[in-house]
N, C-alpha and C positions, 0 to 999 in steps of 0.2 A: 700149877699146870699152865702152859701157854694157851692163850685164847686161839681159837681157829682163825684162819685168815679170812677177813671179811669178804674177800673176793672169791673165796672158795665156793664152788657149787658141787653138790653131792655130799658124800660122807667123808670128805678129806679131813674134816676137823674132828672126826670121831673114830679114833683107832679101835679096831676090833669090831666095828659095826659094818654090816653089809647092806647097802641100799638095794631094794628090790624094785624093779620096774613092773608095773601092773601088767599082767598078762604073760609074764615070763617065769612064773612059778615062785617058790619060796614063801608060800602063804603060811602064816603061823598056825599053830595048834592043829585042830582037826578040820579046818575049813576046806582043805583041799587046794591043790595047785592049779586046777583048771580054771582059767578066767571066765569060762562060760557057765561055771557052776553057779546056780542060784542059791541064796541062803536057805538052809534047811534046818530042821531041829531048832536048837536054841539060838542060832545065828540071826540077828535082827536085820530086817531089810531097811535100807535107807528111806527116810521120809522125803516128801517133796522138797522140803527146804534144807536137805542135807546132801553134801557131796557124796556121790555113790562110787564105791570101788568097783572093779570089773566084775566081781561076783555078786553085785547087788547090795552088799552090806555097806554101812556108813564108814566114812573116814573119820579119824579122830585127830585132833590137833593139839600139840604140846607147845606151850610158850614158856621159855625158861631163860634165865640169865646166862649169858654165854660162858661164864666161868663155871657154871654147874651143868652145862648142856650134856656133856658126856655121861655123867652119873645119872641124870634123869632119863635120858634115852635108853641107857643100858638097863635101867630098872624095868622099863616096859618090855624091852626085848627079852629079858630074862623070864618074863611072865608069859611069853608066847606071842607078843605083838610083832608085827612085821613093819619095818620102816620102809616107807614108800619114797619119800623125798624130804628135803629140808630147804628152808629159806632164811637166810640171815637178815636181820634188821639192825644194821650197824649203828644207826642213829639212836636207837633205843638201848643198844647193848644187849639185845635179846636174840634168841634163835627160835625159829619155828620148825617143828618136826611133824610130819604127817604119817599116821599109822593106820593099819587095819588090825582089828582085834580078832582073836579066835573066839569060838563060842564059850570057851572056858574062862574068858576074861570080860568082865563088865566095866562100864565107865566108873562106877563107884569103887570097884576093886582097884582099878588103875589109880584113882585119886588117893585111895588109902595107902597104896604102895608108895606113891610119891610123897605123901605127907610124912611118911616114916623116913624117907631117904633125902628128899629135896623139898622141904616145906614151901619154898617160894615158887615152885613150878606150878603152872596152871594147865589143866587138861580139860578138854571139852570136845563135843562133836563139831565137825567141820561144817558150819552152816552156810546156807545161801541166802542172800538178802535181795529182796525185790523192790523195785521202785514203788513208793507208796502213792504216788500221784496217778489218778486215773485220768481219762479224757476230760478236758475242760469243756464243759457244756454251760453256756450262759444265756442262750437265746430265750428259753422259756421264762426265766426270771426277769429278763430285760423287758419282756412285753407284759409282765405283771402276774405271771403264775406263781403261786406259793411254792416254796421248796418241796420237792417230792410229790407235787400235785399231779394227778393224771386225770384229765377231763375226757372221759369216755363219751363218744358220740354214738347215737343209735345207728344200727345197720340200715335204717331207712334212708339215711343221707348218702347220696352218691356223689363222689368227687371224681372228676375226670382230669386227665393230663394228656397233653399232646407233647410228646418228647421222643427220646430214643427208646430202645427196648428197656424193659424193667426185669430185673432178676427176682422173680416171685419166690424163689427158693432161698433168698437171703434170710439169715436168722432174725433180722428185724421184723419180718413179716409173718411170724408164727401166729396162726389163727386169723390172719387178715384175709378177707374175701377180696379176691382180685380177678377182674375180667380183663383179658388182654386181646388186642387185635392189631395186626400189622397192616399198614397201608403204604409201605414202601414198594416201589415197583420191583418186579421180579428181576433178579440178577444183581440188585444193588447190594454192595457189601455193607455189613453191619458196622455201625460206629461204636459198638460196645454197649454195655448195659449200665455203666457206672453213673452217668449223669441222670438218666431216668430213675434209677434205683434211689439215688440220693434225694431227688425231688419227692418221689413217692414216700420215702421214709420219713422225711420231715413232716409230712402231712399225716400219714397213717401208720407209722411204725408202732408195733404192738406195745401195750403198756408194760409188758414184761421184758422189753428189749433194753432196759437200762438206759445208758446214755444215747441210745439210738431210738428211743421211744419218740413217736410223733406227737404233735400237738393236738391231734384229733383222732386218737385211736378208736377203732370201732366202725369208721365209715367204710362204705364199699368203694373200692378203687376201680375205675374204668381207665385202663392205660392204653392209649392209642399210640402205636409206634409209627412215627412219620419221618424219622431222621435216619439217614445212613451216610455212606461216603459218596458225596457228589463233587466231581472235579477235584478229587484228592483232599477234600475237606469234609468236615461233619456238617451236613446240611439237610434241610427238608424241603422238598418241592411244594409249591403252593397246592398242586393237585393232591398231594398226600395230606397236607394240613386240612384242606377243604373236606376231603373224604373222612378224615378223622373227626372233624367237628360235626359233620352230618351224622356220623355213627353215634357220637355221644348224645346229641340232641334226640336222636331216634330211640335211645335207650333211657330217656328220662333223666339224663344228667343235666343239672341246672347250675353247677358250679365247676368251672374249668380253669386249670392252671396252664399258662403258656410261658415257659421259661426259655424264650428264644427271641431274637430280634432280627430285623432286616429292613429293606427299603419300603417306603410308602408305596401302596399298590391299590388301585381303585377296586379291583376284583376282591382283594382281601378285605378292604373296607366294607364292601357290600355284604360279604359273608358274615362279618362281625356284626353288622347292623341287623341282618336276618336272625342271627343267633340271639341277639339282645331282644329282638322282637318276640322270640319264643320264650322269654323269661330267663335266659341264660346269663349268669354273672361270670365274667371272664377276668381273671387276674393275670397281668402281664409284667414280665421283667423289663426294667428300663433299658437294659443293654450295657455292655462293658467296653465302649469305644471312646470314652472321654469326649463325647460329642454332644452338641446341642441340637443336632438334626432330629426331626420328628420321626424316629424309627418306629416300625410297626412290629407287633400289634399294640405296643404300649401307647403310641401317639393317637390311637383311635379313641374318639369320645365314647365308644361302646365297650371300653375296657378300663380297668383300674390299674394305673401305672405305678410300679413299686421300685424304689431304689434301695440300695444296701448301705448299712452303717456297721461300724465295729462295736465292740463291747463298751466303748467310751462315748458312743454316739457320733463318732466322726465319719464323714462320708467316705465310702469306698473309693479309692483313688482312681479307679477306671470307670466309675459309674457315669452314664449319660445324664444329661440335665435338660431342662426346658420347662415351658409353661404347662406341659401336660403331666409332669410328675405330681402325683397325688399323695403318696405316703412313703415312709421309710420303714424298714424292718431289718433285724439283724441278718447279716449276710457275709460277714468277714470272719474267717477262721471258724466256721461252723463245723462241728463234728458230725459227719453224715455217713450214712450207709454207703460203702464204696467197696467194690470187689466183693469179697466174702466177709469183710469185716467193716472197719470204719476208717475214715481219713478226714483231715481238716481241709476244707475247701472254701473258696471265697468267690463272690460274684452276685450280681443281682438275680441270677438264676435261683439262688438259694434263699434270697429274701422273699421272693414272690410266694413260694409255698407256705411260708410262715403266715402271710396274710390269708392265703387260701384256707389254711387250717382254722384260723380264727373265725373266718366267715362260715366254715362248716359247723362250728359250734353254734353260731348265730342261727344258721338255717335249721338246726335241730329244735330251736325254740319257736319256730314258725316260718312262714314263707319268706323268701328273701328275693328282693328285686335289686337291680343295679343301683338305683338311686337310694334304696333303703340301706344297701351295703355301704355306700359312700357315707350316708348320714351316721350310721353306727360307728364307723371307723373315725369319722371326723370329730364326733362328740368326745371321744376319749383320747385322741392323739396327743402326744406330748411334743410341744413345739421344740425344734432343735436349731433352727436357723434364725434369721431376722424375724421379728414379730409377725405372725400370720403366715399365710402360704407363701412359699418362695420356690424358685426354679430348681433348687437342689434337693431339698428335703420335703417338698410339698407341704402338707399340713403338719408333718412331723412323724414321730415314732408311734406306730400302732400299739395299742394296748388291748389285751385279751379280755379284760373284765372278769377273769377267773372262769370257773365252770358254770 
């Protein structure tokens, strides 16, 4: 018998067989011809990892040498199977056929039928394969946490952030206590919830959130919204930032994350000094302008300035630098809470909350002052640049010290 034409699509290589398009009828056995019919009785429903026919039952796939293709396919059709389509594999000299089975024909019965007629034919369910690689999460291990470790912090620890809006309904925040307050002026358009949600998640994402778990689950989050659309860009007025900081201090928050940067400002400097005088520890992102200018709030002596590095300890390409940089933390290609799921993001904005979370753990062991926080981080930091403190990495990569 001549082999079917390798370029042939459909059933042109199988005389006497009729290919049935799903949803057009011709269903074998007693399964019915209505494509909307769901499997009933003995007809099995397709599992999650199985290709599903239009009636909900699984597809079956036959692989056979092309010289025996007609005989094998006809054997199954004669038992009530319905041919859906075929796919030639000319490089292997094989032919694939895809069927649906009636409830009167099982996989084992089909295999037994083929063993008797075409022993070389292979029959199985048409499976679906999923990527085995989950999100790449490296920052916890990089700062010294053991694999799978979750360092829960008591609810008595309050952590504040001044940022954009936070999506408190994100799956990463299941069971997280969060207090939110907006300080943007009335009529300001929202800049979205993604950035604030990512920052909050890195700190406080629940222990059960898998790859989106935070480094300090259990803390109370006080989220001050100070950022919206200003002059067609995402920005926060000093007025909104000041009101946010005042609100946080008034609520007993003594650890605050600021993942933003801008020009030096005397009023802002005074506010930061006042907050520090009230015992508030502020962690600030270095900024992403590739600049050595002393941007605020990171350049203030009343904050802890944090830059970002990747999984290999290399400096983030857009990170600012200068004598004020104190510490480095993972902040490149971090998997963070974003939208209603997760996304990879880079920037000093995402390095700062790693440090904030480590300090939240420290705060749970006792009172925490700005100088005390600096001392704790400095003792364990891993040097990354030239020996000692430098203008790009500061004292080096922060380490958590575990739980």
